[in-house]
A tleap script that builds the chain and sets N, CA, C and O, in Angstrom:
source leaprc.protein.ff14SB
mol = sequence {
  NMET SER LYS ARG GLY GLU ILE GLY MET ILE
  GLY ARG LYS ARG ARG ASP LYS LYS ARG GLU
  ARG GLU ARG GLY GLU ASP GLU GLN GLU GLU
  ARG GLU ARG ASP LEU GLU GLY LYS ASP GLY
  GLU GLU GLU GLU ARG GLU LYS GLU VAL ILE
  SER GLN ARG GLU ARG GLU ASN THR SER LYS
  ARG ARG ASP ARG GLU ARG GLU ARG GLU ARG
  GLU ARG GLY ASP GLY GLU GLY GLU GLU ARG
  GLU LYS GLU VAL ILE SER GLN ARG GLU ARG
  GLU ASN THR SER LYS ARG ARG ASP ARG GLU
  ARG GLU ARG GLU ARG ARG CTRP
}
set mol.1.N position { 0.859 -1.154 0.022 }
set mol.1.CA position { 0.021 -0.020 -0.016 }
set mol.1.C position { 0.899 1.204 0.001 }
set mol.1.O position { 1.978 1.196 0.594 }
set mol.2.N position { 0.429 2.288 -0.665 }
set mol.2.CA position { 1.202 3.505 -0.746 }
set mol.2.C position { 1.127 4.251 0.572 }
set mol.2.O position { 0.271 4.002 1.421 }
set mol.3.N position { 2.049 5.161 0.699 }
set mol.3.CA position { 2.066 5.964 1.921 }
set mol.3.C position { 0.760 6.722 2.093 }
set mol.3.O position { 0.192 6.791 3.183 }
set mol.4.N position { 0.316 7.270 1.021 }
set mol.4.CA position { -0.947 7.976 1.037 }
set mol.4.C position { -2.118 7.072 1.501 }
set mol.4.O position { -2.945 7.503 2.304 }
set mol.5.N position { -2.183 5.892 1.023 }
set mol.5.CA position { -3.206 4.948 1.377 }
set mol.5.C position { -3.143 4.615 2.846 }
set mol.5.O position { -4.171 4.533 3.518 }
set mol.6.N position { -1.874 4.412 3.375 }
set mol.6.CA position { -1.747 4.100 4.754 }
set mol.6.C position { -2.183 5.280 5.636 }
set mol.6.O position { -2.829 5.075 6.665 }
set mol.7.N position { -1.851 6.455 5.259 }
set mol.7.CA position { -2.315 7.661 5.988 }
set mol.7.C position { -3.826 7.742 5.986 }
set mol.7.O position { -4.463 8.062 6.990 }
set mol.8.N position { -4.381 7.439 4.813 }
set mol.8.CA position { -5.848 7.442 4.674 }
set mol.8.C position { -6.541 6.443 5.583 }
set mol.8.O position { -7.603 6.694 6.151 }
set mol.9.N position { -5.870 5.275 5.692 }
set mol.9.CA position { -6.475 4.219 6.512 }
set mol.9.C position { -6.366 4.617 8.025 }
set mol.9.O position { -7.249 4.326 8.831 }
set mol.10.N position { -5.228 5.300 8.356 }
set mol.10.CA position { -5.103 5.765 9.751 }
set mol.10.C position { -6.195 6.788 10.138 }
set mol.10.O position { -6.812 6.781 11.203 }
set mol.11.N position { -6.351 7.687 9.104 }
set mol.11.CA position { -7.372 8.737 9.322 }
set mol.11.C position { -8.764 8.132 9.445 }
set mol.11.O position { -9.593 8.546 10.255 }
set mol.12.N position { -8.980 7.108 8.579 }
set mol.12.CA position { -10.346 6.496 8.616 }
set mol.12.C position { -10.554 5.793 9.924 }
set mol.12.O position { -11.627 5.870 10.522 }
set mol.13.N position { -9.495 5.083 10.385 }
set mol.13.CA position { -9.605 4.402 11.662 }
set mol.13.C position { -9.884 5.407 12.795 }
set mol.13.O position { -10.707 5.144 13.672 }
set mol.14.N position { -9.196 6.553 12.768 }
set mol.14.CA position { -9.419 7.549 13.802 }
set mol.14.C position { -10.864 8.092 13.761 }
set mol.14.O position { -11.501 8.298 14.794 }
set mol.15.N position { -11.353 8.315 12.527 }
set mol.15.CA position { -12.687 8.846 12.399 }
set mol.15.C position { -13.698 7.808 12.878 }
set mol.15.O position { -14.680 8.134 13.545 }
set mol.16.N position { -13.422 6.498 12.507 }
set mol.16.CA position { -14.300 5.430 12.942 }
set mol.16.C position { -14.346 5.310 14.486 }
set mol.16.O position { -15.407 5.133 15.085 }
set mol.17.N position { -13.178 5.412 15.083 }
set mol.17.CA position { -13.068 5.330 16.562 }
set mol.17.C position { -13.856 6.501 17.187 }
set mol.17.O position { -14.615 6.337 18.142 }
set mol.18.N position { -13.638 7.663 16.609 }
set mol.18.CA position { -14.274 8.875 17.090 }
set mol.18.C position { -15.834 8.711 16.996 }
set mol.18.O position { -16.568 9.023 17.934 }
set mol.19.N position { -16.282 8.220 15.847 }
set mol.19.CA position { -17.705 8.035 15.657 }
set mol.19.C position { -18.241 6.961 16.637 }
set mol.19.O position { -19.332 7.099 17.190 }
set mol.20.N position { -17.474 5.936 16.825 }
set mol.20.CA position { -17.899 4.863 17.777 }
set mol.20.C position { -17.970 5.475 19.179 }
set mol.20.O position { -18.936 5.236 19.904 }
set mol.21.N position { -17.017 6.219 19.551 }
set mol.21.CA position { -17.003 6.855 20.871 }
set mol.21.C position { -18.266 7.760 21.013 }
set mol.21.O position { -18.992 7.691 22.004 }
set mol.22.N position { -18.481 8.572 20.020 }
set mol.22.CA position { -19.588 9.472 20.080 }
set mol.22.C position { -20.920 8.736 20.128 }
set mol.22.O position { -21.862 9.140 20.809 }
set mol.23.N position { -20.961 7.598 19.348 }
set mol.23.CA position { -22.215 6.836 19.369 }
set mol.23.C position { -22.415 6.193 20.745 }
set mol.23.O position { -23.540 6.127 21.239 }
set mol.24.N position { -21.337 5.721 21.359 }
set mol.24.CA position { -21.384 5.148 22.702 }
set mol.24.C position { -21.831 6.175 23.703 }
set mol.24.O position { -22.655 5.921 24.581 }
set mol.25.N position { -21.243 7.374 23.534 }
set mol.25.CA position { -21.644 8.473 24.465 }
set mol.25.C position { -23.106 8.815 24.315 }
set mol.25.O position { -23.830 9.012 25.291 }
set mol.26.N position { -23.529 8.882 23.036 }
set mol.26.CA position { -24.943 9.203 22.813 }
set mol.26.C position { -25.853 8.089 23.393 }
set mol.26.O position { -26.889 8.375 23.994 }
set mol.27.N position { -25.454 6.851 23.205 }
set mol.27.CA position { -26.244 5.754 23.794 }
set mol.27.C position { -26.269 5.843 25.304 }
set mol.27.O position { -27.306 5.650 25.938 }
set mol.28.N position { -25.126 6.134 25.862 }
set mol.28.CA position { -25.009 6.252 27.305 }
set mol.28.C position { -25.914 7.410 27.819 }
set mol.28.O position { -26.640 7.257 28.801 }
set mol.29.N position { -25.845 8.548 27.132 }
set mol.29.CA position { -26.718 9.641 27.498 }
set mol.29.C position { -28.207 9.274 27.423 }
set mol.29.O position { -28.999 9.626 28.297 }
set mol.30.N position { -28.557 8.557 26.350 }
set mol.30.CA position { -29.922 8.138 26.153 }
set mol.30.C position { -30.336 7.211 27.314 }
set mol.30.O position { -31.429 7.352 27.864 }
set mol.31.N position { -29.465 6.278 27.674 }
set mol.31.CA position { -29.755 5.345 28.781 }
set mol.31.C position { -29.943 6.162 30.035 }
set mol.31.O position { -30.878 5.898 30.792 }
set mol.32.N position { -29.090 7.150 30.292 }
set mol.32.CA position { -29.197 7.976 31.503 }
set mol.32.C position { -30.521 8.741 31.503 }
set mol.32.O position { -31.190 8.845 32.531 }
set mol.33.N position { -30.886 9.276 30.335 }
set mol.33.CA position { -32.146 10.011 30.247 }
set mol.33.C position { -33.309 9.070 30.520 }
set mol.33.O position { -34.258 9.451 31.205 }
set mol.34.N position { -33.256 7.884 30.014 }
set mol.34.CA position { -34.334 6.872 30.292 }
set mol.34.C position { -34.419 6.614 31.744 }
set mol.34.O position { -35.509 6.560 32.314 }
set mol.35.N position { -33.268 6.450 32.370 }
set mol.35.CA position { -33.261 6.140 33.854 }
set mol.35.C position { -33.818 7.359 34.560 }
set mol.35.O position { -34.659 7.224 35.449 }
set mol.36.N position { -33.361 8.563 34.178 }
set mol.36.CA position { -33.906 9.765 34.843 }
set mol.36.C position { -35.404 9.796 34.686 }
set mol.36.O position { -36.125 10.079 35.643 }
set mol.37.N position { -35.890 9.504 33.471 }
set mol.37.CA position { -37.288 9.510 33.203 }
set mol.37.C position { -38.033 8.551 34.120 }
set mol.37.O position { -39.079 8.873 34.684 }
set mol.38.N position { -37.464 7.384 34.245 }
set mol.38.CA position { -38.070 6.346 35.140 }
set mol.38.C position { -38.032 6.845 36.589 }
set mol.38.O position { -39.006 6.703 37.328 }
set mol.39.N position { -36.898 7.430 36.983 }
set mol.39.CA position { -36.799 7.923 38.340 }
set mol.39.C position { -37.821 9.019 38.574 }
set mol.39.O position { -38.475 9.087 39.614 }
set mol.40.N position { -37.936 9.889 37.547 }
set mol.40.CA position { -38.930 10.950 37.678 }
set mol.40.C position { -40.288 10.421 37.837 }
set mol.40.O position { -41.035 10.901 38.689 }
set mol.41.N position { -40.671 9.418 37.036 }
set mol.41.CA position { -41.991 8.813 37.140 }
set mol.41.C position { -42.188 8.215 38.549 }
set mol.41.O position { -43.226 8.397 39.186 }
set mol.42.N position { -41.150 7.497 39.002 }
set mol.42.CA position { -41.203 6.902 40.347 }
set mol.42.C position { -41.388 7.976 41.409 }
set mol.42.O position { -42.183 7.837 42.338 }
set mol.43.N position { -40.591 9.098 41.230 }
set mol.43.CA position { -40.715 10.196 42.175 }
set mol.43.C position { -42.101 10.756 42.220 }
set mol.43.O position { -42.639 11.025 43.293 }
set mol.44.N position { -42.713 10.942 41.004 }
set mol.44.CA position { -44.048 11.441 40.919 }
set mol.44.C position { -45.053 10.526 41.658 }
set mol.44.O position { -45.945 10.979 42.375 }
set mol.45.N position { -44.857 9.242 41.443 }
set mol.45.CA position { -45.742 8.237 42.084 }
set mol.45.C position { -45.609 8.304 43.590 }
set mol.45.O position { -46.592 8.250 44.330 }
set mol.46.N position { -44.308 8.429 44.040 }
set mol.46.CA position { -44.070 8.534 45.488 }
set mol.46.C position { -44.710 9.786 46.080 }
set mol.46.O position { -45.322 9.761 47.148 }
set mol.47.N position { -44.538 10.903 45.325 }
set mol.47.CA position { -45.116 12.160 45.806 }
set mol.47.C position { -46.637 12.076 45.911 }
set mol.47.O position { -47.244 12.592 46.850 }
set mol.48.N position { -47.238 11.408 44.913 }
set mol.48.CA position { -48.675 11.225 44.909 }
set mol.48.C position { -49.136 10.386 46.091 }
set mol.48.O position { -50.131 10.690 46.748 }
set mol.49.N position { -48.369 9.302 46.345 }
set mol.49.CA position { -48.695 8.432 47.458 }
set mol.49.C position { -48.605 9.218 48.798 }
set mol.49.O position { -49.466 9.109 49.671 }
set mol.50.N position { -47.530 10.004 48.907 }
set mol.50.CA position { -47.303 10.778 50.102 }
set mol.50.C position { -48.423 11.767 50.286 }
set mol.50.O position { -48.985 11.881 51.375 }
set mol.51.N position { -48.761 12.498 49.212 }
set mol.51.CA position { -49.845 13.493 49.371 }
set mol.51.C position { -51.186 12.839 49.677 }
set mol.51.O position { -52.006 13.386 50.414 }
set mol.52.N position { -51.394 11.658 49.098 }
set mol.52.CA position { -52.636 10.920 49.450 }
set mol.52.C position { -52.645 10.562 50.921 }
set mol.52.O position { -53.654 10.753 51.600 }
set mol.53.N position { -51.539 10.049 51.420 }
set mol.53.CA position { -51.473 9.781 52.871 }
set mol.53.C position { -51.705 10.983 53.720 }
set mol.53.O position { -52.400 10.924 54.735 }
set mol.54.N position { -51.089 12.143 53.283 }
set mol.54.CA position { -51.302 13.377 54.024 }
set mol.54.C position { -52.763 13.770 54.066 }
set mol.54.O position { -53.292 14.198 55.092 }
set mol.55.N position { -53.415 13.606 52.881 }
set mol.55.CA position { -54.876 13.947 52.853 }
set mol.55.C position { -55.642 13.065 53.777 }
set mol.55.O position { -56.502 13.540 54.518 }
set mol.56.N position { -55.348 11.757 53.755 }
set mol.56.CA position { -56.022 10.796 54.642 }
set mol.56.C position { -55.774 11.167 56.084 }
set mol.56.O position { -56.714 11.214 56.876 }
set mol.57.N position { -54.522 11.433 56.448 }
set mol.57.CA position { -54.207 11.769 57.835 }
set mol.57.C position { -54.919 13.014 58.258 }
set mol.57.O position { -55.433 13.080 59.374 }
set mol.58.N position { -54.969 14.014 57.394 }
set mol.58.CA position { -55.672 15.237 57.722 }
set mol.58.C position { -57.158 14.951 57.904 }
set mol.58.O position { -57.791 15.473 58.822 }
set mol.59.N position { -57.691 14.147 57.052 }
set mol.59.CA position { -59.121 13.757 57.222 }
set mol.59.C position { -59.359 13.079 58.478 }
set mol.59.O position { -60.322 13.384 59.182 }
set mol.60.N position { -58.495 12.133 58.811 }
set mol.60.CA position { -58.644 11.335 60.078 }
set mol.60.C position { -58.519 12.270 61.284 }
set mol.60.O position { -59.284 12.172 62.243 }
set mol.61.N position { -57.531 13.185 61.217 }
set mol.61.CA position { -57.328 14.107 62.316 }
set mol.61.C position { -58.599 15.005 62.529 }
set mol.61.O position { -59.018 15.223 63.666 }
set mol.62.N position { -59.181 15.504 61.444 }
set mol.62.CA position { -60.360 16.334 61.533 }
set mol.62.C position { -61.528 15.512 62.149 }
set mol.62.O position { -62.269 15.998 63.003 }
set mol.63.N position { -61.659 14.223 61.668 }
set mol.63.CA position { -62.696 13.411 62.200 }
set mol.63.C position { -62.515 13.225 63.712 }
set mol.63.O position { -63.479 13.308 64.473 }
set mol.64.N position { -61.258 12.969 64.144 }
set mol.64.CA position { -61.018 12.795 65.559 }
set mol.64.C position { -61.345 14.096 66.338 }
set mol.64.O position { -61.920 14.051 67.426 }
set mol.65.N position { -60.965 15.250 65.755 }
set mol.65.CA position { -61.305 16.532 66.409 }
set mol.65.C position { -62.794 16.732 66.557 }
set mol.65.O position { -63.278 17.154 67.607 }
set mol.66.N position { -63.538 16.417 65.460 }
set mol.66.CA position { -64.964 16.545 65.518 }
set mol.66.C position { -65.604 15.661 66.581 }
set mol.66.O position { -66.525 16.066 67.290 }
set mol.67.N position { -65.061 14.388 66.670 }
set mol.67.CA position { -65.555 13.442 67.653 }
set mol.67.C position { -65.296 13.953 69.077 }
set mol.67.O position { -66.153 13.848 69.954 }
set mol.68.N position { -64.095 14.508 69.284 }
set mol.68.CA position { -63.778 15.074 70.612 }
set mol.68.C position { -64.710 16.188 70.920 }
set mol.68.O position { -65.200 16.295 72.044 }
set mol.69.N position { -64.987 17.073 69.901 }
set mol.69.CA position { -65.903 18.199 70.131 }
set mol.69.C position { -67.315 17.683 70.531 }
set mol.69.O position { -67.976 18.230 71.413 }
set mol.70.N position { -67.719 16.643 69.860 }
set mol.70.CA position { -69.084 16.059 70.139 }
set mol.70.C position { -69.055 15.536 71.588 }
set mol.70.O position { -69.980 15.792 72.360 }
set mol.71.N position { -67.974 14.793 71.954 }
set mol.71.CA position { -67.938 14.224 73.304 }
set mol.71.C position { -67.861 15.351 74.331 }
set mol.71.O position { -68.557 15.300 75.345 }
set mol.72.N position { -67.054 16.339 74.098 }
set mol.72.CA position { -66.868 17.395 75.027 }
set mol.72.C position { -68.120 18.273 75.054 }
set mol.72.O position { -68.544 18.750 76.106 }
set mol.73.N position { -68.677 18.463 73.911 }
set mol.73.CA position { -69.760 19.429 73.743 }
set mol.73.C position { -71.154 18.920 74.040 }
set mol.73.O position { -72.128 19.664 73.925 }
set mol.74.N position { -71.260 17.613 74.435 }
set mol.74.CA position { -72.618 17.059 74.678 }
set mol.74.C position { -73.342 17.919 75.695 }
set mol.74.O position { -74.463 18.369 75.457 }
set mol.75.N position { -72.698 18.144 76.829 }
set mol.75.CA position { -73.360 18.949 77.903 }
set mol.75.C position { -73.575 20.408 77.395 }
set mol.75.O position { -74.658 20.981 77.513 }
set mol.76.N position { -72.517 20.948 76.844 }
set mol.76.CA position { -72.560 22.315 76.334 }
set mol.76.C position { -73.568 22.398 75.201 }
set mol.76.O position { -74.318 23.369 75.113 }
set mol.77.N position { -73.597 21.416 74.350 }
set mol.77.CA position { -74.536 21.449 73.225 }
set mol.77.C position { -75.997 21.435 73.658 }
set mol.77.O position { -76.857 22.099 73.079 }
set mol.78.N position { -76.235 20.648 74.701 }
set mol.78.CA position { -77.570 20.638 75.207 }
set mol.78.C position { -77.947 21.924 75.810 }
set mol.78.O position { -79.069 22.405 75.646 }
set mol.79.N position { -76.975 22.518 76.546 }
set mol.79.CA position { -77.229 23.893 77.130 }
set mol.79.C position { -77.582 24.849 76.080 }
set mol.79.O position { -78.570 25.574 76.203 }
set mol.80.N position { -76.779 24.886 74.998 }
set mol.80.CA position { -76.972 25.839 73.899 }
set mol.80.C position { -78.306 25.564 73.226 }
set mol.80.O position { -79.023 26.497 72.864 }
set mol.81.N position { -78.647 24.293 73.056 }
set mol.81.CA position { -79.864 23.936 72.408 }
set mol.81.C position { -81.066 24.439 73.256 }
set mol.81.O position { -82.011 25.020 72.723 }
set mol.82.N position { -81.002 24.200 74.580 }
set mol.82.CA position { -82.080 24.700 75.476 }
set mol.82.C position { -82.192 26.220 75.382 }
set mol.82.O position { -83.297 26.760 75.332 }
set mol.83.N position { -81.074 26.895 75.360 }
set mol.83.CA position { -81.036 28.331 75.284 }
set mol.83.C position { -81.683 28.825 74.027 }
set mol.83.O position { -82.492 29.752 74.055 }
set mol.84.N position { -81.328 28.201 72.909 }
set mol.84.CA position { -81.872 28.590 71.635 }
set mol.84.C position { -83.389 28.325 71.591 }
set mol.84.O position { -84.137 29.150 71.068 }
set mol.85.N position { -83.831 27.229 72.115 }
set mol.85.CA position { -85.271 26.837 72.178 }
set mol.85.C position { -85.998 27.926 72.981 }
set mol.85.O position { -87.007 28.463 72.524 }
set mol.86.N position { -85.490 28.250 74.166 }
set mol.86.CA position { -86.184 29.209 75.030 }
set mol.86.C position { -86.198 30.560 74.392 }
set mol.86.O position { -87.174 31.292 74.556 }
set mol.87.N position { -85.165 30.935 73.670 }
set mol.87.CA position { -85.120 32.250 72.943 }
set mol.87.C position { -86.179 32.230 71.856 }
set mol.87.O position { -86.882 33.225 71.678 }
set mol.88.N position { -86.319 31.137 71.124 }
set mol.88.CA position { -87.358 31.087 70.077 }
set mol.88.C position { -88.768 31.136 70.718 }
set mol.88.O position { -89.674 31.778 70.186 }
set mol.89.N position { -88.934 30.448 71.867 }
set mol.89.CA position { -90.224 30.534 72.527 }
set mol.89.C position { -90.600 31.928 72.951 }
set mol.89.O position { -91.746 32.351 72.805 }
set mol.90.N position { -89.598 32.658 73.492 }
set mol.90.CA position { -89.826 34.080 73.845 }
set mol.90.C position { -90.202 34.898 72.687 }
set mol.90.O position { -91.126 35.708 72.766 }
set mol.91.N position { -89.464 34.704 71.525 }
set mol.91.CA position { -89.768 35.403 70.357 }
set mol.91.C position { -91.159 35.137 69.841 }
set mol.91.O position { -91.895 36.047 69.459 }
set mol.92.N position { -91.503 33.846 69.842 }
set mol.92.CA position { -92.823 33.458 69.359 }
set mol.92.C position { -93.889 34.051 70.242 }
set mol.92.O position { -94.903 34.543 69.746 }
set mol.93.N position { -93.683 34.016 71.524 }
set mol.93.CA position { -94.685 34.555 72.463 }
set mol.93.C position { -94.825 36.059 72.214 }
set mol.93.O position { -95.934 36.592 72.198 }
set mol.94.N position { -93.724 36.717 72.027 }
set mol.94.CA position { -93.807 38.152 71.753 }
set mol.94.C position { -94.566 38.465 70.449 }
set mol.94.O position { -95.375 39.390 70.371 }
set mol.95.N position { -94.255 37.636 69.426 }
set mol.95.CA position { -94.972 37.842 68.121 }
set mol.95.C position { -96.431 37.575 68.318 }
set mol.95.O position { -97.258 38.327 67.800 }
set mol.96.N position { -96.792 36.546 69.038 }
set mol.96.CA position { -98.227 36.203 69.286 }
set mol.96.C position { -98.961 37.349 69.991 }
set mol.96.O position { -100.072 37.722 69.614 }
set mol.97.N position { -98.302 37.904 71.037 }
set mol.97.CA position { -98.893 39.045 71.762 }
set mol.97.C position { -99.089 40.212 70.820 }
set mol.97.O position { -100.127 40.874 70.840 }
set mol.98.N position { -98.049 40.469 69.964 }
set mol.98.CA position { -98.137 41.592 69.022 }
set mol.98.C position { -99.283 41.415 68.095 }
set mol.98.O position { -99.994 42.378 67.807 }
set mol.99.N position { -99.501 40.193 67.601 }
set mol.99.CA position { -100.626 39.921 66.687 }
set mol.99.C position { -101.951 40.093 67.379 }
set mol.99.O position { -102.901 40.615 66.796 }
set mol.100.N position { -102.024 39.637 68.680 }
set mol.100.CA position { -103.247 39.802 69.436 }
set mol.100.C position { -103.591 41.283 69.624 }
set mol.100.O position { -104.742 41.686 69.456 }
set mol.101.N position { -102.575 42.093 69.977 }
set mol.101.CA position { -102.750 43.511 70.137 }
set mol.101.C position { -103.260 44.150 68.835 }
set mol.101.O position { -104.167 44.982 68.815 }
set mol.102.N position { -102.611 43.702 67.757 }
set mol.102.CA position { -103.016 44.288 66.436 }
set mol.102.C position { -104.479 43.912 66.123 }
set mol.102.O position { -105.208 44.738 65.575 }
set mol.103.N position { -104.902 42.745 66.440 }
set mol.103.CA position { -106.297 42.367 66.227 }
set mol.103.C position { -107.254 43.172 67.070 }
set mol.103.O position { -108.319 43.587 66.613 }
set mol.104.N position { -106.853 43.388 68.320 }
set mol.104.CA position { -107.751 44.158 69.215 }
set mol.104.C position { -107.867 45.589 68.747 }
set mol.104.O position { -108.923 46.204 68.896 }
set mol.105.N position { -106.796 46.136 68.179 }
set mol.105.CA position { -106.837 47.497 67.653 }
set mol.105.C position { -107.762 47.609 66.456 }
set mol.105.O position { -108.466 48.603 66.279 }
set mol.106.N position { -107.742 46.589 65.655 }
set mol.106.CA position { -108.566 46.588 64.431 }
set mol.106.C position { -110.075 46.516 64.806 }
set mol.106.O position { -110.892 47.127 64.117 }
set mol.107.N position { -110.434 45.832 65.814 }
set mol.107.CA position { -111.819 45.658 66.236 }
set mol.107.C position { -112.227 46.896 66.908 }
set mol.107.O position { -113.366 47.005 67.363 }
savepdb mol mol.pdb
quit
């Protein structure tokens, strides 16, 4: 082979090696991106699971607080209920008297 041919072969081999290296790097980058994508999807799933748990815990906590309020407020609730009922009765009595007075005035 001539000198020029040998130099050409060396150049071709260098270019081939460079292309192979670049192709390998590209494939490696693609694999890494795929892995990152999977990791991202897993992260999203984990975040969703965590937020779901937080919502459930918040709901449970609120339920427990409401139950405590009911237990604590039974006596107080009855007191308030009685007070509201007596207030309504007073109002109704007052309205009834006002209507009676109005009727008497008309006659």
